[in-house]
TORVO-751216 format. One record per residue: residue in three letters; x, y, z of N, C-alpha, C in turn. Coordinates in steps of 0.2 Angstrom, whole numbers, plus 5000, padded with zeros to 4 digits. Each point is the difference from the previous one (the first is absolute). Example, Ala and Ser with C-alpha at 12.3 -4.5 7.8 and 13.67 -1.06 7.14 Angstrom:
ala506649725039499650065000500450065000 ser499850054996500450065001499650055003 
***
This chain:
met506248975345500450024994500149944995 phe499950024994500149954994500750004998 ser500449945001500750004999500249944996 val500350014994500249954996500750004997 thr500349954998500750004997499849994992 pro500550024996499949984993499949934998 gln500249965004499949924999499249985002 asp499750055003499349985002499550014995 leu500150044995499550024995500349994993 pro499549994995500350014993500350064999 val500450004995500450074998499650054999 lys499449994996499650054998499650035006 lys499849965004499750035006500550045005 phe500649985001500550035004500150074996 tyr500150004994500150064996499550055001 gly499449975000499450055001500050035006 leu500249975006500150035006500550055000 ile500649994997500550055000499850064996 ala499749994994499850054996499550055003 ser499649975004499450035003500350045006 ser500649985003500250035006500650064998 val500349994995500650054998499750044995 gly499950065001499750054996499850075003 pro499850044996500050004992500750004997 arg500149964995500649994997500050044993 pro500650044999500050044994500149954994 ile499850024994499949964994500550024995 ala500549954998500450014995499749984993 leu499950044996499849984993500649994996 ala500249944999500749994998500049994992 ser500350044996500149994993500749964999 thr499949954996500649964999500049984992 ile500549974998500149984993500449944999 ser499749964995500449934999500650024995 gln500449955000500650004995499750014993 lys499449974998499750014994499650074999 gly500050045005499850064999499250015002 ile499749955003499350005002499950035007 pro499650065000499950035006499649965005 asn500150025006499649965005499850065006 leu499450005002499850045005499649975006 thr500350005006499749965005500050045007 pro499550005004500050035006500349955006 phe500350035005500349965005499950045007 ser499649975005499950045006500649985005 cys500449954998500649985005500550054997 phe500050065003500450054997500150065005 asn500650034999500250065004500750024999 phe500250065003500750024999500449995006 phe500649994999500549975005500650045000 gly500150064997500650035001500050064995 ala500450055002500050074996500750014997 tyr500549965002500750014997500449945000 pro500049964995499650014994499249995001 pro499650044996499349995001499849934998 val499749965004499849934999499249995001 leu499749974995499349975001500149934999 val499549965004500049934999499349984999 phe499849964996499449964999500149934999 ser499549965001500049935000499549964996 pro500249984994499549954997500049935003 met499549995004500049935003499949954995 arg500249945001499849944996499349995001 arg499649984995499349985000499949955006 ile499550015004499949965006499749934997 ser499750004994499649944998500549954997 asp500650024997500449954997500850025000 gly500150065004500750015001500450034994 thr499650024994500350034994500150075001 thr500550034996500150075001499750044994 lys499950075002499750044995500450034995 asp499750034995500450024994500550065003 ser499750045004500450065002500749985004 leu500049945003500649985003500549974995 arg499749964995500449984995500350064996 asn499650054999500350064996500650035004 val499950015006500550045004500749955001 glu499949944999500549955000500450014993 glu499650014995500350014993500350074999 val499550055001500250074999500050035007 lys500550025003500150025007499850075000 glu499450024998499850075000499250005002 val499750055003499350005001499850075002 val499450024998499750065002499549995005 ile500050035006499549995005499650065000 asn499450004998499550055000499550005006 val500050065003499650015006499250004998 val499649965004499349994998499650055005 asn499650044997499650055003499349984999 his499550035002499349984999499750014993 asn500450044996499750014993500249944996 ile500549965002500249944996499949945003 val499750005006499949935004499649954996 gln499550024997499649954996500549974995 gln500350044996500549974995500549965003 ser500350025005500549965004499749935002 ser499450005003499749945002499949954994 leu499850034994499949964995500749974997 ala500550035001500749984998500249945004 ser499749995006500249945003499749934997 thr499650014995499749944997500649964997 asp499949935000500649964998499949994992 tyr500250054996500050004993500649964998 pro499949974994500649964997500650054999 glu500649975000500650044999500150044994 asp499649994995500150044994499550054999 ile499650015006499550065000500350065003 asn499950064997500250065003499550035004 glu500150005007499550025005499850074999 phe500550044998499850074998499450014996 asp500049964995499450004995499449985004 lys500149945003499449975004499750045005 val500450045003499750045006499950074998 gly500250024994499850074998500550065003 leu500649985001500550055003500550014994 thr500350065000500550024995500749995001 met500349974995500849995001500350064998 val500550025004500550054998500749985001 asp500450024995500749985000500350035006 ser500549955003500450025006500650044997 asp500450035004500650034998500649965001 leu500049965005500649965002500049935000 val499349974999499949935000499649984995 arg499949934998499649984995499350005001 pro499849975006499250005001499750075000 lys499450004998499650064999499750025007 arg499950075000499750035005499250004999 val499650015006499350014999499950075000 glu499750034995499950074999499650035006 glu499449965001499550025005500350005007 ser500549975002500249995007500350075002 pro499950025006500350075002500750005002 val500349945002500749995001500349944997 gln500550004996500349954997500749995001 phe500249945002500749995002500449964995 glu500550024997500449964995500549975004 cys500149935000500449965004500549954997 lys500549995003500549954998499949945005 val499949944998500049945005500649995002 arg500250005007500649995003500149935002 asp499449975002500149935003499349975000 ile499949934999499449975001500149945005 ile499750015006500149955005499449955001 ser500149944998499449955001500149975007 val499449995003500049975007499649935000 gly499949974994499749945000499849984993 glu499849934999499849984994499249985000 glu499750005006499349985000499650064999 gly499349984999499550054998500050055006 gly499950064998500050055005500750035002 ala500549974998500750035002500150064997 ala500450055003500150064998500750004996 asn500050054995500650024996500150075001 leu500550025004500150075001500450044995 val499750044996500350034994500250075003 ile500750015001500350065003500250044994 cys499750065000500050054995500450075002 glu500450024996500350065001499750064996 val499850055003499650054996500650044997 ile499950014993500550044996499750074997 lys499350005000499750064998499350005003 ile499750065002499350005002499750054995 his499349994998499650044997499450025004 ile499850065001499550025004499650054997 lys499349994999499650044997499950075004 glu500050064996500050065003499450015004 glu499449974999499450025003500049975007 val500549965002500049975007500650045004 leu500350054997500550035003499850075003 tyr500450025005499950075003500650035003 gly500150065001500550035003500749984996 asp500549985004500649984998500049934997 asn499649994995500049934998499849955005 lys499650015005499749955004499449974998 ile499949945002499449974998499450015004 asp499450024998499450015003499749945001 gln499949975006499849945002499249994998 his499750065001499250004998499949994993 lys500550044996499949994992500349944998 leu500449975003500349934998499549955000 asp499650005006499449965001500249924999 gln500549985003500249935000499549955003 val500049944997499649955003500549955003 gly499749965005500449945003499649945000 arg500349954999499749935000499949975007 met499449975001499949975007499849934999 gly499649975004499849934999499449994996 gly500049944997499449994996499950044994 ser499450034999499950054995500150075002 trp500350015006500050075003500650044998 tyr499950064999500550054999499950065005 ser500550045001500050065003500250064996 arg499750065001500250064996500250055005 ala500550044997500250065004499450045003 ala499550014996499450035002499549984995 pro499449985002499750005007500149945005 gly500349954997500049945005500049934995 met499749955003500049944997499549994995 phe500149964995499549984995500149934997 glu499549974997500149934998500150004993 leu500449964997500149994993500249924999 pro499549974998500149934998500549984996 lys500549955001500549994996499849954994 pro500350014994499849964994500449935001 ile499949965005500349945001499549944998 gly500349964996499549944997499750024994 ile500050064998499750024993500650034996 leu499950004993500450034996499650064997 gly500150065003499750064997500150014993 met499450024997500150014992500450064998 gly500150045005500550064999499750064996 val500350065002499850064997500050004992 asp500649964998500150004992499449974997 gln499649965003499449964997499450045000 leu500050065003499350035001499950034993 pro499350014998499850034994500350075000 lys500250024994500350064999499750065003 asp499350014999499650055002500050015008 ile500149945003500150005008500750025001 arg500549974997500750015002500250074998 thr499750034996500250074998499550055003 ser499649985005499550055003500450065003 glu499650064999500350065004499750005007 ile499649965002499650005006500449945005 leu500049944997500349955004500750015002 thr500349995006500750015002500349934999 gly500750015001500449944999499849955005 ser499850025006499849965006499349964998 asp499650044996499349974998500249954995 leu500450014995500249954995500349945003 ala500450005005500349955003499549955004 lys499550045003499449965003499649964994 leu499950034994499649974995500549944997 gly500650015000500549954997500249955005 gly499850005006500249965005499649935000 ile499450004996499649945000500249954994 glu499949945000500249964995499750014993 lys499350025001499650024994499450045002 pro499850044996499450045001499449965000 pro499450025003499449965000499849994993 glu499649954998499749994994499550054998 leu499950024994499550054998499349995003 glu499849935000499449995002499950015008 thr500649995003500050015008499950085001 ala500450044996500050075000499350034999 glu499749974995499350034998499549985005 lys500149945003499549985006500150055006 tyr500650025001500150055006499750064998 ile500150034994499750064998499250005001 ser499749944997499349995001499850005007 glu500349965004499849995007500050065004 asn500550054998500150065004499750064996 asn499549994995499750054997500550064997 leu500549984997500550044998500050024992 glu499549974997499950014992500050074998 asp499650045004499950074998500650045001 phe500449985005500650035002500549994994 ile500049944998500549974995499950044994 asn499350004998499850034993500150085000 ser499950035005500050075000500750035002 ser500549965003500650035002500650004995 thr500450045001500650004995500549955003 ile500549994996500649955002500350035007 glu500150075000500350035006499649985006 glu499350014999499649995006500049935002 ile500049954995500149935002500649995004 his500650034997500649985004500050035007 leu499750065001500050035006499649965005 gln499449974998499649955004500449945001 ala500349974995500549945001500550015005 gln500350065000500550025005499750005007 lys499450025001499750005007499949935002 tyr499849954996500049935001500749985002 leu500550014997500749985001500250035007 asn499950065001500250035007499649965006 lys499549964998499749965006500249934999 gly500449984995500249945000499649954996 glu499550034996499549974996500249994993 val500549964999500449994993499549984995 tyr499649945001499649974995499450054999 glu499850045004499450054999500350054995 ala500650025001500350054996500149974993 trp500249944999500149974994499349994996 ser499549995004499349994997499850074997 leu500150055003499950074997500450014994 leu500649995000500550014995499849964994 leu499949945001499849954994499450024997 ala499550025004499350024998500150064995 lys500350055002500150064996500449984994 thr500549965000500449984994499649974995 val499549965002499649964995499550054997 lys499850055004499550054998500350044995 thr500650025000500350044995500349974994 ile500049935000500349974994499550014994 
***
């Protein structure tokens, strides 16, 4: 048996062992706001509920392992002791993953990841319209367990109002777990899904995704491409150069398809690429058609 203590390994390595062993973990897509009124949206898989009366949820914005600094969301709940915790299901997991990108504090992640802000009833932070369940919370306490990189900060939240989409309810306002379709975080790039099981979603770590708001308007307003598709396209730092896209089209004999297809047909084909994780191939199609229609 492989046995180690925390002192035997670098923090990042030991963290990886824990994160790969404890799961699947529910994801809190936490919406906070700074004293200046700047919204922040960040996912946390160190999250769960810990009581029903009063109803308590706890999530933990860890200090960055690299340098021990804290994230914007922690500073926000220290300044404005309110938060909305949005449940993450499969429909918004791509956008939630993109929200984990370390954007500057003056950037609104709602815009970057393509999710919709909705006013809360009792707290200042916004709700995520696309989330199936949204908890408006007051922050009761923040417990820091250390100053080093990787140290936890337990944000203890009291739920003061819940919003649940009608489409996931049945009977006497019970939640249908199949319709909710929650996802859970596991180790590395792995997630689990209520059905049909595990799937892999690379995290946007080490890159600054361009964001959904930077996509060309004809792509961003597509009637074919979903919010998940747009998050995949916006999750890369920049699209391929036109020359690269044209080379791909030529090498794969796609010129006739590009010339004879409508925008909708191009978007459908790009969506098929995205479903297979072929983001740059999808971009090549989209760019080629955009150029042809100018």
